[in-house]
N, C-alpha and C positions, 0 to 999 in steps of 0.2 A: 817621901817614900824611901824605905830602906833598900839597901843593895839587894837583900834577899828577895824583897817584894818585887823589885824591878826585874830580877832574873826570872822569878816565877811567872810574872806577867808576860815577859818575852817568850818564854817557853810555851805558854798556853797559846799565845797569838800565832807562833810558828806552827804549832800542832793544828790549830784551826785552819790555817792557810793550806797546810798539807792535805787536810781532809777535804777542803773545798776543791783543791786542784784534782784530787783523786776522784771526787764525785763528778767534776766536770768532764774529766777524761773518760770516765765510765759511761757518761751519757752520750759521748761522741761515738759515731761509727768507728769501727776498727781502722778503716782506711784513712780517716781524717786524723787519727792520732799518730800515724807513722807516714812520713813523706818519702820513704825509700821502698822500692820493690827489690827484693833479694832473690836471686835465682841460684840455687845450689847445683853445681855441675859435678857429676861423678863420672869419671872416665879414666882412661889409661894415659898417663903423661910420662911414664918411665917404663923401661923394660922393652921386651920384644915388640909390643904393640903401641909404643909411644907415638908413632906417626898418626894413629887414629885419633888420639886425644888432641894432638897438636892441630889436626885438621878440624876437629870439632870446635876448638877454641878460636881458630881463624874464622870459621863460619859465624860464630856468635859475635865476634868483634867486627866482622864485616857488616853485619846487620846494624850494630850500634853506630858504626861510621856513616852508613847510608841513611839511617832513619832517626838517629839521635838517641841519647840515653835518658830521655824524659818521656813519660807517658802519663796522661791524666794528672799532670802537675807533680809527678813523683819521679825521683831519680832512680834509674835502674843500675843495680850492682850485681856483678858475677862473683860467686864464692866457689872457688874451684878446689876439688879434692881428687887425689890420685889413688886408683886401685892397684896400679902396677900390672894389670892383666886380669885373667879370670880368677877372681877372688871374692866369692859370694859373701863371706863374713865381713870382709873389709868394706864392701859396698854397702851392706846393711848398716854397719857401724857409722860409716860416713853419712848415710841418709839420716840416721837417728840424731847424730850430733848436729848436722846442718839444721834440722828442725828445732831441736830443743835448745841448742846453744847459740847458733847463728841466726835463728829466727827467720829462715827463708820462707818465701811465699810459694815458690815452685821448686820442684826437683827436675833435673834434666840430665841427659846423657845415657848411661847404662847401655853401652854398646854391645856387651856380651850378655847372652840370655841368662846364664846362671846368676850374674850380678843383678840383672833386672828382677828376676824371680825372688831373690833374697830381699830386695828392697821394697817389693810390692806391698807386703803387709804393713810396713812402716808408713807408706803413703796413705793406705786405707785408714789406719788408726788415727793419723794426724789430719786426715781429710785435706791433703795437699795434692794439687795436680802434679803428675809425674810424666814428663815428655820423654819417651823412650826411643832409642835408635836400634835396639836389638831386633833381630829379624826372624825369630821363631813365631809361628802363628799364635801360639797359646798365650803369649805375654800379655796382651790386652785383656784377657779373660781373668787375670789374676788379681786385678783391683779395678773397682769402678772409677778410680781416679787416674788411670793410665790412658794416655793418648799417644799414638805413634805418628812420627813425621818422617820416617825413613822408608822402609819397604819390608816385605816379607820375602823369604827365599822362594816360597811357593808362587808368589805374585810375579816374579821374574822368570822362574823356571818353566812354568806352564806355557807362556808365550814362546819361549825358546824352543820347546818341544813341537808345538804346532807349526811354527815357521820351518823347522828342520824337516818335518815330514812332508810339508808342501813343496819343499825345494830339493827333493831328490835323495835325502838321507833315509835309508830303509833300515839299517842295522846300527845300533848305537850301544856302546859300553859305558856305564856310569861309574864315576869315581867321585866319592864325596867324603868329607870329614865326618867322623863318627860322633856327632852330637846333634842337638836339636835342629839347628838350621840346616845341617847336612841331610838329616832325615827328611825334613820338609822339602828340600830341593829334590832329593831322589824320588820321593813319592809323587810330587807334582809333575816332574818331568816324565816319569814312567807312565802315569795315568793318562796324561795328555798325548804322549807319543803313541801309545797303544791305541788310544781312541782315534787317532788320525791315521792308523794303519801301519805304524812302525813296529819294529821288533827290538826288544832289549836282549842283547846277546851275552850280557854278563854285567855283574855289578859288584863293587867293592866299597866297603866303608873303611876308611883309613884312620888310624889313630890321629886325634885332633892335634897332637903336639909333634907329629912326624914331619921331618924336613927331607927324608929320604924316600922319594917316590918311585925309584927304579923298579923294585919288585912288582909294584902294582901296575906300572905302565907296561911291563913285560907281559903280564897276563892279559892286559887289554890288547896288546899287539898280537898275541897268539889267537885272539878271538876273531881276527880278520873283520873288524867292524868298519863301517863307513866313517864313523866319527866317534870321539869320546866326549862325553858330557862331564864337566868338572865343576866342583865347588870346593874351594879351600879358603879358610879365613885369613885375612891379613896379607899385607904386601910382601912380607918375607917369604911366606909359604908360596904365594903366587910366583915370585921370582924363581924360587927353587924348582917349582913344578915345571915352569916353562922351559927352564934350562934342561931339565931331564927329558922333557918332551922333544926338545931339539936334538939332544945327543943321541936319542934312540931312533932318529930318522923317520918319525911319523909323517912329517910334512912331505918328505921326498917319496914316501910310500903312498901318498894320497889319502892318509887318514886325517880327517879334519878335526880341529879342536873347537868345541863350542862350550858355552857355559854361561854362568851368571856374570854380571859386570865386575864382581870382585876379582875375577881372574886378570882383568886388564884395567885395574884401578888407575885413574888418572895420576895418582900419587906415585905409582911404581912403573908406569909405562916406559919412561926413559931408562930406568935401571934394567928392565927386561931386555930392551933393545929390539933389533929388527926381527928377532925370532917371533915376536908378537904379531908381525904383519899378517893380515888376512884372517886373524882370529875373529870369529863371530860370536858376539855375546848379546844377551838381553838385559837391559837395565833401565832404571828410571832417570838416570842423570849422566850427562857427558859434559865436560868442560867445553866441548865444541858445539854444544846446543846453540842454535842460531836464534837469539831473541835479545831485545834491548835489556831486559831484566838480567839475563845471564851475562851479557857483556859487562854491565855495571858490577855484578857480583864477582866475576872473575878478576876484574881490575882491583876491587876492594880487597879481595883475599891476597892478591899478589902484593899490594901495598902493605898489608899487615904482616905477611909471612914470607914473602919472596917465593911462594909456591903456587902451583896450579891447584884450584879447588877440586875436591872429589866428592863422592856421594856422602861421606861423613860430614863434610863441611856444609853441604846443602841441607842435610837433615837438621843440623844445628841452626842454620840461618832461618829455615822455615819454622822451627820450633819457636824462635823468637817472634816471628810474624804471627803465629797462632797465639802466643802469649799477649802480644800487643793488641791484636784484634779482640781477644776475650776481655782484656782490661778496658778497652773502649766501650764494649757492650755493658760491662758492669759499672762503668764510670769510676774505675779505680778501686772498687771493692774487691778485696782479696779473699773473700769467703770461698772455700774450695768448691762447694756444691754449685754456687753461682757461676764460678769460672768454668767448671766442667760443662754445665748447661750451655754456656756461651760458646764453648768450643765445638759442641755437636753441630754438625751441618755446615761448619765454616767452609768458605770457598777461598782458596789462596791462589794468587797469580805469582807463581814461583819462578826462580831461575830455571827450574827443570821443566816448566810448563804448568798448566793448571792442575790443581788437585782439590779434593774435598775431604773433610773428616766425616766418615759415615756416622750418622747420629745413633745408629743401633749398636755399633761395635766399637766406636771411637778409634777405628783403624783408618788408614789412608786409602783413598781411591784415586788412582793416577794413571797417566799414560805410561806404557812400557815401550821402549825403543829397541829395535834390532840395529846393532852397530857392527862395523868392521874396522879393525885397526888399519889406519892408513897414515902416510906421511903428509902433513900439511905445513908448508913453510919450513920444511926441514925437521919438524918435530912429529912424534907419534901421537895420534889422537884416535879416540873412538868416534868414528864418523857415522852419524845416524842415517839410515836409508829406508827404514820402514818403522811402523809403530802400531801398537794395539791401544785403543783409547779406553779410558775410564775402567781400568782393571782393578777388580777387588781381589783380596786374598781368596784363592780358590776354596780354602777351608771355611770361609764365612759367607759364601754365596747362597 
């Protein structure tokens, strides 16, 4: 056989082998061809809101530490992308690249509503499950592939209003940041407070980027309210607000501070300091929650990040649990429709307490706790003293 003939024969054999391999791979289910589960995480890892992204990553890694990085015979990998803050176009681009270039099976994160809304069509087109932590009610309506494992502002604001009216607060002034979650918090609080017999004596929507709250607080002080209800996003805003509240003597004047749990986030409580004492909030998670699951979670997060977990961390931890449970149900198949079907109706025994994924809305149904900031062992904590069970987002009831 000539050299040319041998080369031709080798080329033909290699081509036939390649065709046979391709045919075999095509005949296999998608999940058998790839032994890695990739989760694309889009959040804020730099800039003003970097602490949120860091908390999200600590929650994800705590889950992997406690439950392993293997599911249905496949290794789980995190692919992390930074938006730097509220950046819808950046979030959309990251989601697109994670799917087309990094071949992720899930999207997760999207802590800010504008970022989640921008990425929703990408998830829909690609048919990829998207686990979101944004807190505006409408987010889950923007794609049939979105599932929420955090909370909505309405879900925590309404119980805060009902508890306040039942515990002697008659006149409340509302102060919220002027964007989707703030609007939801304001409406849910006002509706529930009025329904319980309370009076809203004033309301202000503050610029979402504002860190100077003095003029808004002065107007609230002039209204002679029993309390002010507050929602501002991010630990930096909460720290600034609490300091302004203290400087204007609200506590000394007997004007109580109430709000959603964002105001006394576990991540920022120590930085706020003793001015936070006695603040009452409603939220779905506290690092002080008393359960074996939470104790293990708190320790795993501390080991991974040297920080106390907060509501961002538990949303991420629980997103991983939802993903793992869904993959067990599909036996590792990463078909998006099959995974979403598996997630609907899931029951999760979380560090926050039990919750379910509503099969009709793909939103979370969970207990909401009424908490007061107290010192425990020399540190500030949100100590739970009351709760409302199985709370749905009021906009979806």
